[in-house]
FIPAGU-138825 format. One record per residue (C-alpha): residue in three letters; residue number from 1; x, y, z negated; chain. Coordinates in nm, 2 decimals, always signed. Last residue first. Layout:
BEGIN
ATOM  type  seq       X       Y       Z  mol
ATOM   ALA  NUM       X       Y       Z    A
...
//
This chain:
BEGIN
ATOM  type  seq       X       Y       Z  mol
ATOM   MET  284   -2.37   -9.13   -9.80    A
ATOM   TYR  283   -2.40   -9.09  -10.18    A
ATOM   GLY  282   -2.12   -9.24  -10.39    A
ATOM   ALA  281   -2.12   -9.04  -10.72    A
ATOM   ALA  280   -1.90   -8.76  -10.57    A
ATOM   ARG  279   -2.15   -8.73  -10.28    A
ATOM   LEU  278   -2.44   -8.70  -10.52    A
ATOM   ARG  277   -2.27   -8.43  -10.73    A
ATOM   GLU  276   -2.18   -8.25  -10.40    A
ATOM   PHE  275   -2.55   -8.25  -10.30    A
ATOM   SER  274   -2.66   -8.12  -10.63    A
ATOM   SER  273   -2.39   -7.85  -10.61    A
ATOM   GLU  272   -2.55   -7.73  -10.29    A
ATOM   ASP  271   -2.83   -7.58  -10.49    A
ATOM   GLU  270   -3.17   -7.64  -10.33    A
ATOM   ASP  269   -3.34   -7.42  -10.07    A
ATOM   ALA  268   -3.22   -7.58   -9.75    A
ATOM   GLY  267   -3.02   -7.89   -9.70    A
ATOM   MET  266   -3.13   -8.07  -10.02    A
ATOM   PRO  265   -3.48   -7.94   -9.95    A
ATOM   ARG  264   -3.51   -8.10   -9.61    A
ATOM   GLY  263   -3.67   -7.91   -9.32    A
ATOM   SER  262   -3.38   -7.67   -9.31    A
ATOM   ARG  261   -3.14   -7.96   -9.25    A
ATOM   GLU  260   -3.04   -7.86   -8.89    A
ATOM   SER  259   -3.00   -7.50   -9.00    A
ATOM   VAL  258   -3.19   -7.23   -8.79    A
ATOM   LYS  257   -2.97   -7.00   -8.58    A
ATOM   THR  256   -3.09   -7.15   -8.26    A
ATOM   VAL  255   -2.93   -7.07   -7.92    A
ATOM   ARG  254   -2.77   -7.38   -7.77    A
ATOM   LEU  253   -2.99   -7.60   -8.00    A
ATOM   GLU  252   -3.31   -7.49   -7.83    A
ATOM   ALA  251   -3.18   -7.57   -7.48    A
ATOM   ILE  250   -3.08   -7.92   -7.60    A
ATOM   ILE  249   -3.42   -7.97   -7.76    A
ATOM   LYS  248   -3.59   -7.85   -7.44    A
ATOM   ASP  247   -3.39   -8.10   -7.23    A
ATOM   ILE  246   -3.47   -8.38   -7.47    A
ATOM   THR  245   -3.84   -8.31   -7.44    A
ATOM   ASP  244   -4.10   -8.17   -7.67    A
ATOM   ALA  243   -3.91   -7.86   -7.78    A
ATOM   PRO  242   -4.18   -7.60   -7.87    A
ATOM   SER  241   -4.04   -7.56   -8.23    A
ATOM   GLU  240   -4.16   -7.48   -8.58    A
ATOM   LEU  239   -3.99   -7.71   -8.82    A
ATOM   PRO  238   -4.11   -8.05   -8.94    A
ATOM   TRP  237   -4.10   -8.14   -9.31    A
ATOM   THR  236   -3.89   -8.38   -9.53    A
ATOM   ILE  235   -3.91   -8.42   -9.91    A
ATOM   GLY  234   -4.25   -8.57   -9.95    A
ATOM   LYS  233   -4.20   -8.86   -9.71    A
ATOM   GLU  232   -3.83   -8.95   -9.68    A
ATOM   GLY  231   -3.57   -8.80   -9.45    A
ATOM   LEU  230   -3.54   -8.73   -9.08    A
ATOM   SER  229   -3.35   -8.43   -8.95    A
ATOM   ARG  228   -3.46   -8.18   -8.67    A
ATOM   PHE  227   -3.82   -8.28   -8.70    A
ATOM   ARG  226   -4.07   -8.12   -8.47    A
ATOM   MET  225   -4.34   -7.85   -8.48    A
ATOM   LEU  224   -4.59   -7.69   -8.23    A
ATOM   LYS  223   -4.83   -7.50   -8.44    A
ATOM   GLY  222   -5.19   -7.62   -8.51    A
ATOM   GLY  221   -5.24   -7.42   -8.83    A
ATOM   PHE  220   -4.93   -7.55   -9.01    A
ATOM   ASP  219   -5.12   -7.61   -9.34    A
ATOM   ARG  218   -4.91   -7.81   -9.58    A
ATOM   GLY  217   -5.07   -8.09   -9.78    A
ATOM   GLU  216   -4.86   -8.37   -9.64    A
ATOM   PHE  215   -4.88   -8.23   -9.29    A
ATOM   MET  214   -5.19   -8.04   -9.18    A
ATOM   ASP  213   -5.26   -7.89   -8.83    A
ATOM   TYR  212   -4.95   -8.01   -8.65    A
ATOM   LYS  211   -4.91   -7.99   -8.28    A
ATOM   LYS  210   -4.63   -8.18   -8.12    A
ATOM   ALA  209   -4.25   -8.13   -8.09    A
ATOM   TYR  208   -4.02   -8.43   -8.03    A
ATOM   TYR  207   -3.79   -8.55   -8.31    A
ATOM   LEU  206   -4.09   -8.75   -8.46    A
ATOM   PRO  205   -4.06   -8.98   -8.16    A
ATOM   VAL  204   -3.79   -9.19   -8.32    A
ATOM   ILE  203   -3.50   -9.22   -8.08    A
ATOM   PRO  202   -3.40   -9.45   -7.79    A
ATOM   ILE  201   -3.06   -9.38   -7.63    A
ATOM   ASN  200   -3.07   -9.28   -7.26    A
ATOM   GLU  199   -2.68   -9.26   -7.24    A
ATOM   ARG  198   -2.67   -8.91   -7.09    A
ATOM   LYS  197   -2.97   -8.78   -7.29    A
ATOM   ILE  196   -2.85   -8.93   -7.62    A
ATOM   TYR  195   -2.50   -8.79   -7.55    A
ATOM   LEU  194   -2.63   -8.44   -7.50    A
ATOM   TRP  193   -2.84   -8.48   -7.82    A
ATOM   VAL  192   -2.54   -8.59   -8.03    A
ATOM   ASP  191   -2.31   -8.32   -7.89    A
ATOM   LEU  190   -2.57   -8.06   -7.98    A
ATOM   GLU  189   -2.58   -8.18   -8.34    A
ATOM   THR  188   -2.20   -8.17   -8.35    A
ATOM   TRP  187   -1.94   -8.45   -8.33    A
ATOM   HIS  186   -1.60   -8.46   -8.50    A
ATOM   LEU  185   -1.73   -8.67   -8.80    A
ATOM   LEU  184   -1.91   -8.92   -8.58    A
ATOM   PRO  183   -1.70   -9.22   -8.65    A
ATOM   HIS  182   -1.71   -9.18   -9.03    A
ATOM   ILE  181   -1.57   -9.48   -9.22    A
ATOM   ARG  180   -1.62   -9.51   -9.59    A
ATOM   ILE  179   -1.35   -9.72   -9.76    A
ATOM   HIS  178   -1.36   -9.90  -10.10    A
ATOM   THR  177   -1.02   -9.95  -10.26    A
ATOM   GLY  176   -0.97  -10.29  -10.43    A
ATOM   VAL  175   -0.64  -10.37  -10.28    A
ATOM   PRO  174   -0.45  -10.05  -10.21    A
ATOM   PHE  173   -0.52   -9.86   -9.88    A
ATOM   ASP  172   -0.35   -9.89   -9.54    A
ATOM   THR  171   -0.60   -9.74   -9.29    A
ATOM   ASN  170   -0.45   -9.40   -9.28    A
ATOM   PHE  169   -0.55   -9.23   -8.95    A
ATOM   GLN  168   -0.32   -9.05   -8.72    A
ATOM   ASP  167   -0.55   -8.84   -8.50    A
ATOM   TRP  166   -0.30   -8.55   -8.49    A
ATOM   PHE  165   -0.31   -8.49   -8.86    A
ATOM   GLU  164   -0.53   -8.70   -9.09    A
ATOM   PRO  163   -0.43   -8.61   -9.45    A
ATOM   PRO  162   -0.55   -8.85   -9.72    A
ATOM   GLN  161   -0.82   -8.74   -9.96    A
ATOM   ASP  160   -0.77   -8.69  -10.33    A
ATOM   LYS  159   -0.93   -8.35  -10.41    A
ATOM   VAL  158   -1.27   -8.46  -10.27    A
ATOM   ASP  157   -1.28   -8.75  -10.51    A
ATOM   TRP  156   -1.56   -8.98  -10.39    A
ATOM   ALA  155   -1.72   -9.24  -10.61    A
ATOM   GLY  154   -1.81   -9.56  -10.43    A
ATOM   GLU  153   -1.83   -9.76  -10.75    A
ATOM   VAL  152   -1.52   -9.96  -10.66    A
ATOM   ASP  151   -1.33   -9.63  -10.60    A
ATOM   ARG  150   -1.35   -9.44  -10.27    A
ATOM   PRO  149   -1.11   -9.39   -9.98    A
ATOM   SER  148   -1.23   -9.19   -9.68    A
ATOM   PHE  147   -1.13   -9.31   -9.33    A
ATOM   TYR  146   -1.26   -9.04   -9.09    A
ATOM   ARG  145   -1.20   -8.78   -9.36    A
ATOM   GLU  144   -1.46   -8.56   -9.54    A
ATOM   LYS  143   -1.44   -8.19   -9.64    A
ATOM   ALA  142   -1.69   -8.08   -9.38    A
ATOM   ARG  141   -1.94   -8.31   -9.55    A
ATOM   THR  140   -1.96   -8.08   -9.85    A
ATOM   GLY  139   -2.06   -7.78   -9.63    A
ATOM   GLU  138   -2.34   -7.96   -9.44    A
ATOM   GLU  137   -2.42   -8.09   -9.10    A
ATOM   ASP  136   -2.12   -7.96   -8.90    A
ATOM   ARG  135   -1.88   -8.21   -9.04    A
ATOM   ARG  134   -2.09   -8.51   -8.92    A
ATOM   ILE  133   -2.21   -8.80   -9.12    A
ATOM   GLY  132   -2.31   -9.13   -8.95    A
ATOM   THR  131   -2.18   -9.39   -9.20    A
ATOM   VAL  130   -1.96   -9.70   -9.17    A
ATOM   ILE  129   -1.92   -9.89   -9.50    A
ATOM   GLY  128   -1.60  -10.07   -9.59    A
ATOM   ASN  127   -1.50  -10.33   -9.85    A
ATOM   PHE  126   -1.84  -10.51   -9.86    A
ATOM   GLY  125   -1.88  -10.77  -10.13    A
ATOM   HIS  124   -2.23  -10.87  -10.03    A
ATOM   LYS  123   -2.40  -10.82  -10.37    A
ATOM   LYS  122   -2.17  -10.54  -10.49    A
ATOM   ILE  121   -2.21  -10.34  -10.16    A
ATOM   ILE  120   -2.59  -10.40  -10.17    A
ATOM   ASN  119   -2.62  -10.29  -10.52    A
ATOM   LYS  118   -2.41   -9.98  -10.46    A
ATOM   LEU  117   -2.62   -9.89  -10.15    A
ATOM   GLY  116   -2.94   -9.92  -10.36    A
ATOM   GLY  115   -2.81   -9.69  -10.63    A
ATOM   THR  114   -2.70   -9.44  -10.37    A
ATOM   LYS  113   -3.04   -9.46  -10.21    A
ATOM   ARG  112   -3.21   -9.39  -10.54    A
ATOM   ALA  111   -2.98   -9.09  -10.58    A
ATOM   ALA  110   -3.12   -8.95  -10.25    A
ATOM   ILE  109   -3.47   -8.96  -10.41    A
ATOM   ARG  108   -3.32   -8.80  -10.72    A
ATOM   ALA  107   -3.17   -8.52  -10.49    A
ATOM   SER  106   -3.52   -8.46  -10.36    A
ATOM   HIS  105   -3.66   -8.42  -10.71    A
ATOM   PRO  104   -3.39   -8.18  -10.83    A
ATOM   LEU  103   -3.12   -8.34  -11.05    A
ATOM   SER  102   -3.13   -8.33  -11.43    A
ATOM   ALA  101   -3.33   -8.65  -11.45    A
ATOM   ASP  100   -3.03   -8.85  -11.33    A
ATOM   THR   99   -3.16   -9.17  -11.16    A
ATOM   THR   98   -3.30   -9.49  -11.30    A
ATOM   ASP   97   -3.65   -9.34  -11.34    A
ATOM   LEU   96   -3.67   -9.30  -10.96    A
ATOM   PRO   95   -3.68   -9.67  -10.90    A
ATOM   PRO   94   -3.39   -9.88  -10.76    A
ATOM   CYS   93   -3.37   -9.90  -10.38    A
ATOM   ILE   92   -3.56  -10.18  -10.19    A
ATOM   GLU   91   -3.33  -10.40   -9.98    A
ATOM   SER   90   -3.27  -10.42   -9.60    A
ATOM   ILE   89   -2.99  -10.61   -9.44    A
ATOM   PHE   88   -3.00  -10.66   -9.07    A
ATOM   ASP   87   -2.77  -10.85   -8.83    A
ATOM   ILE   86   -2.91  -10.66   -8.53    A
ATOM   GLU   85   -3.01  -10.83   -8.21    A
ATOM   TRP   84   -3.06  -10.50   -8.03    A
ATOM   GLU   83   -3.42  -10.58   -7.93    A
ATOM   LYS   82   -3.50  -10.73   -8.27    A
ATOM   LYS   81   -3.36  -10.45   -8.49    A
ATOM   TYR   80   -3.51  -10.22   -8.23    A
ATOM   LYS   79   -3.88  -10.29   -8.27    A
ATOM   ASP   78   -3.90  -10.32   -8.65    A
ATOM   ARG   77   -3.68  -10.02   -8.71    A
ATOM   PHE   76   -3.88   -9.80   -8.47    A
ATOM   ALA   75   -4.21   -9.90   -8.64    A
ATOM   TYR   74   -4.06   -9.83   -8.98    A
ATOM   VAL   73   -3.95   -9.48   -8.86    A
ATOM   GLU   72   -4.29   -9.40   -8.70    A
ATOM   ASP   71   -4.46   -9.49   -9.04    A
ATOM   PHE   70   -4.24   -9.23   -9.21    A
ATOM   GLU   69   -3.99   -9.37   -9.46    A
ATOM   LEU   68   -4.09   -9.37   -9.83    A
ATOM   GLU   67   -4.04   -9.73   -9.92    A
ATOM   THR   66   -3.70   -9.62  -10.07    A
ATOM   ASP   65   -3.53   -9.87   -9.84    A
ATOM   CYS   64   -3.15   -9.87   -9.83    A
ATOM   HIS   63   -3.11  -10.00   -9.47    A
ATOM   ILE   62   -2.78  -10.17   -9.39    A
ATOM   LEU   61   -2.65  -10.29   -9.05    A
ATOM   PRO   60   -2.44  -10.60   -9.05    A
ATOM   PHE   59   -2.11  -10.65   -8.86    A
ATOM   PRO   58   -2.03  -10.75   -8.50    A
ATOM   VAL   57   -2.26  -10.50   -8.32    A
ATOM   LYS   56   -2.32  -10.65   -7.98    A
ATOM   GLY   55   -2.27  -10.53   -7.63    A
ATOM   PHE   54   -1.89  -10.56   -7.57    A
ATOM   PHE   53   -1.76  -10.45   -7.91    A
ATOM   ALA   52   -1.68  -10.08   -7.86    A
ATOM   LYS   51   -1.99  -10.03   -7.64    A
ATOM   ARG   50   -2.22  -10.19   -7.90    A
ATOM   ALA   49   -2.05   -9.98   -8.17    A
ATOM   LEU   48   -2.11   -9.66   -7.97    A
ATOM   HIS   47   -2.48   -9.74   -7.92    A
ATOM   ILE   46   -2.52   -9.83   -8.29    A
ATOM   MET   45   -2.35   -9.50   -8.38    A
ATOM   VAL   44   -2.58   -9.30   -8.14    A
ATOM   ASN   43   -2.87   -9.47   -8.32    A
ATOM   SER   42   -2.74   -9.37   -8.66    A
ATOM   ASP   41   -2.69   -9.01   -8.55    A
ATOM   LYS   40   -3.05   -8.98   -8.40    A
ATOM   GLY   39   -3.22   -9.12   -8.71    A
ATOM   PHE   38   -3.29   -9.49   -8.78    A
ATOM   SER   37   -3.11   -9.46   -9.12    A
ATOM   TRP   36   -2.88   -9.74   -9.04    A
ATOM   LEU   35   -2.57   -9.78   -9.26    A
ATOM   MET   34   -2.28   -9.99   -9.13    A
ATOM   ALA   33   -2.11  -10.29   -9.27    A
ATOM   MET   32   -1.75  -10.41   -9.34    A
ATOM   ASN   31   -1.61  -10.74   -9.45    A
ATOM   GLN   30   -1.23  -10.70   -9.40    A
ATOM   ILE   29   -1.10  -10.36   -9.30    A
ATOM   LYS   28   -0.81  -10.32   -9.05    A
ATOM   ASN   27   -0.93  -10.45   -8.72    A
ATOM   PHE   26   -1.29  -10.35   -8.77    A
ATOM   ALA   25   -1.19  -10.00   -8.88    A
ATOM   GLU   24   -0.95   -9.95   -8.59    A
ATOM   ARG   23   -1.21  -10.07   -8.35    A
ATOM   PHE   22   -1.47   -9.83   -8.48    A
ATOM   ILE   21   -1.23   -9.54   -8.49    A
ATOM   TYR   20   -1.12   -9.60   -8.13    A
ATOM   ILE   19   -1.49   -9.62   -8.02    A
ATOM   SER   18   -1.54   -9.28   -8.19    A
ATOM   GLN   17   -1.25   -9.12   -8.02    A
ATOM   ALA   16   -1.35   -9.26   -7.68    A
ATOM   GLU   15   -1.71   -9.13   -7.72    A
ATOM   LEU   14   -1.60   -8.78   -7.81    A
ATOM   SER   13   -1.36   -8.76   -7.52    A
ATOM   ASP   12   -1.62   -8.90   -7.28    A
ATOM   LEU   11   -1.87   -8.64   -7.41    A
ATOM   HIS   10   -1.62   -8.35   -7.35    A
ATOM   ASP    9   -1.52   -8.45   -7.00    A
ATOM   THR    8   -1.21   -8.27   -6.88    A
ATOM   PRO    7   -1.01   -8.37   -7.20    A
ATOM   ASN    6   -0.86   -8.68   -7.05    A
ATOM   ILE    5   -0.79   -8.90   -7.35    A
ATOM   ILE    4   -0.45   -9.03   -7.45    A
ATOM   LYS    3   -0.51   -9.36   -7.63    A
ATOM   THR    2   -0.37   -9.36   -7.99    A
ATOM   MET    1   -0.09   -9.61   -8.03    A
//
């Protein structure tokens, strides 16, 4: 039975729902793992999983490594996989020439991660993968479910998703079905930052504003910039912002009209159809 949650505290309600989803997934799905991108959403998921399972994540965390992460991201990974006692799986993604050449370049980088995830799922026999997607991030993700069935290749059929009314989640799938679990689906970007502040969750310092003169060939003229969303080198850029503390980030998000993924081509100036093609093929 779903626990009745007191709605007076928004963050407590969000937290309780996500913990419930984690526990349901772990109870019903054999051999599951969770993606770790080292971004704000991933770190919130780890925090929630540790709360759900009394201090330790009871399943492996996966990094599909394109070898294009920022240096600060790799440093964060190496520190916290030890500090949080993570059962960590990291493997190099297939090369660019294995991806669909008709996709834009940034989408091909994402397709490398899809190929890497498929290899890891096959190698370890994972039946379920937890991801940190949120409905407010991008139009295609708004169509997702908390428990999303996929085929053995991870392909997603947006027209064949189970209903999830009144927090009744379908966890009874046919043998051979691959499941993606999305504990943060009901959160917003602002919710994530409010929770990071309340729970004092570590994050990669690239999220905080600093002065950038040049960045990967782009002249920013010493402006204060920060990353809203972290992706790979060459396809992710900081956005102009004075927010160099969590409080300033929260204040900025309360009024901004700028998209969270504006610094990433797949979330900004590239055709959304590329993203949907990736999701249908098994992307996160």
